[in-house]
C-alpha positions in Angstrom: 0.0 0.0 0.0 1.1 3.5 -0.6 0.4 5.9 2.3 0.2 9.6 2.0 3.3 11.8 2.9 1.3 14.0 5.2 0.8 11.2 7.5 3.2 11.3 10.5 5.4 8.4 11.7 3.0 7.6 14.3 0.0 7.7 12.0 1.9 5.3 9.7 2.5 2.9 12.5 -1.3 3.1 13.4 -2.4 2.3 9.8 -0.1 -0.6 9.5 -1.1 -1.8 12.8 -5.0 -1.6 12.0 -4.3 -3.6 8.8 -2.3 -6.3 10.9 -5.1 -6.2 13.6 -7.9 -6.6 10.9 -5.9 -9.6 9.4 -5.4 -11.5 12.6 -8.9 -10.7 14.0 -10.4 -12.6 10.8 -8.1 -15.6 11.5 -5.3 -14.6 9.2 -1.6 -14.3 10.0 0.9 -11.5 9.3 4.1 -13.0 8.0 6.2 -9.7 7.1 5.7 -6.1 7.2 8.5 -4.3 5.0 8.4 -0.5 5.1 10.2 0.8 2.1 10.1 4.4 3.1 9.1 7.5 1.3 9.5 7.3 -2.5 8.6 9.6 -5.5 5.4 8.4 -7.3 5.5 7.6 -11.1 2.5 9.8 -11.5 0.5 12.1 -9.1 -2.3 10.5 -6.8 -4.6 13.1 -5.5 -2.2 15.9 -6.5 0.5 14.3 -4.2 4.0 13.1 -5.7 5.5 11.1 -2.9 4.2 8.3 -0.6 5.3 5.9 2.1 5.4 2.5 0.6 4.6 -0.6 3.0 4.5 -4.2 1.8 2.6 -6.7 4.0 2.9 -10.3 3.5 0.0 -12.4 5.1 -1.8 -15.6 5.0 -5.7 -15.1 4.8 -9.0 -16.6 3.6 -9.3 -15.5 0.1 -13.1 -15.0 0.6 -12.3 -12.3 3.2 -10.3 -10.2 0.7 -13.2 -8.1 -0.4 -13.7 -7.0 3.3 -9.9 -6.0 3.5 -10.1 -4.1 0.3 -13.1 -2.2 1.5 -11.3 -1.3 4.7 -8.3 -0.1 2.8 -10.5 1.9 0.4 -12.0 3.9 3.2 -8.8 4.5 5.0 -7.9 8.3 4.8 -4.2 7.8 4.8 -4.0 5.1 2.3 -3.5 6.5 -1.4 -3.3 3.2 -3.2 -3.5 -0.4 -2.4 -3.1 -3.7 -4.2 -3.7 -7.2 -3.0 -2.1 -10.0 -5.0 -2.2 -13.8 -4.3 1.3 -15.4 -4.1 1.6 -19.0 -4.9 2.3 -21.4 -1.9 
């Protein structure tokens, strides 16, 4: 996910924590959280040219992916997100 540059470090941790909590509450498991830091975007998103990139690897029931997508979509600090399935 890409989190807006206006979000403070504490806010960033809060967003990442909420995503992890959502996953674990639904019976999933967070395997790894990789913070890539602030990077320049290839194109503007909501008139913003930078964002904090966070990669979260987790195991989760595929049927619950729509709930996670909806949660990320309404999160104010999240500019973009992408869920992909990795092969086992």
